C-alpha positions in Angstrom: 0.0 0.0 0.0 1.4 3.4 -1.0 1.6 6.4 1.3 -0.9 9.1 0.8 -0.6 12.9 1.6 -3.6 14.7 3.0 -4.1 18.3 4.2 -5.3 18.9 7.8 -6.1 21.8 10.0 -4.9 22.3 13.5 -1.6 20.3 13.3 1.1 21.2 15.8 3.8 20.4 13.1 4.2 20.8 9.4 3.7 17.1 8.8 2.6 14.1 10.9 2.7 10.4 10.1 -0.5 8.5 10.6 0.4 4.8 10.4 -3.2 3.6 10.8 -4.2 5.4 7.6 -0.7 5.1 5.9 -1.0 8.8 5.4 1.2 11.8 6.1 -1.0 14.7 7.3 0.3 18.1 6.3 -0.7 21.4 7.8 -2.8 23.5 5.5 -1.1 26.7 4.2 2.5 25.5 4.8 5.1 27.1 2.6 5.8 24.6 -0.3 9.6 24.6 0.4 9.1 23.7 4.0 6.5 21.1 3.1 8.7 19.3 0.6 11.6 19.3 3.1 9.4 17.8 5.8 7.9 15.2 3.4 11.3 14.2 2.2 12.4 13.7 5.8 9.4 11.5 6.6 9.7 9.4 3.4 13.4 9.0 3.0 14.7 9.2 6.5 11.9 7.9 8.7 10.2 5.4 6.3 13.2 4.3 4.2 11.8 5.4 0.9 14.4 5.7 -2.0 16.2 9.0 -2.0 16.3 10.1 -5.6 17.4 13.7 -5.8 15.5 15.7 -8.5 13.1 12.8 -9.1 10.3 14.0 -6.7 8.9 12.2 -3.6 8.7 8.4 -3.6 6.9 5.9 -1.4 9.0 3.1 0.3 7.7 0.8 -2.5 9.4 3.1 -5.0 6.2 4.5 -6.5 5.9 8.3 -6.8 3.9 10.0 -4.0 1.1 12.3 -5.3 0.5 15.6 -3.5 -3.1 16.8 -3.1 -4.2 19.3 -5.8 -4.4 22.1 -3.2 -0.7 21.5 -2.4 0.4 21.3 -6.0 -1.4 24.5 -6.9 0.1 26.3 -3.9 3.6 25.1 -4.9 3.1 26.6 -8.4 2.0 30.0 -7.1 4.7 32.8 -7.3 6.3 33.8 -4.0 5.5 37.3 -2.8 
């Protein structure tokens, strides 16, 4: 089963691992750079996913991890 990413309100951290749902919950409105750094740490360091620089985020099974549409649209917005 591949890892999922889901937005959540009221988190105390940028990202939180939910092993029951095999989901990483991410705080809504987190800056995209901070979010990617936290997700990489969870996936590669904590969960043993392959670390493939420049290839995006990957599950521990090797499959790409999809970001929710709200997160991908936020990552594409220009910084102010």
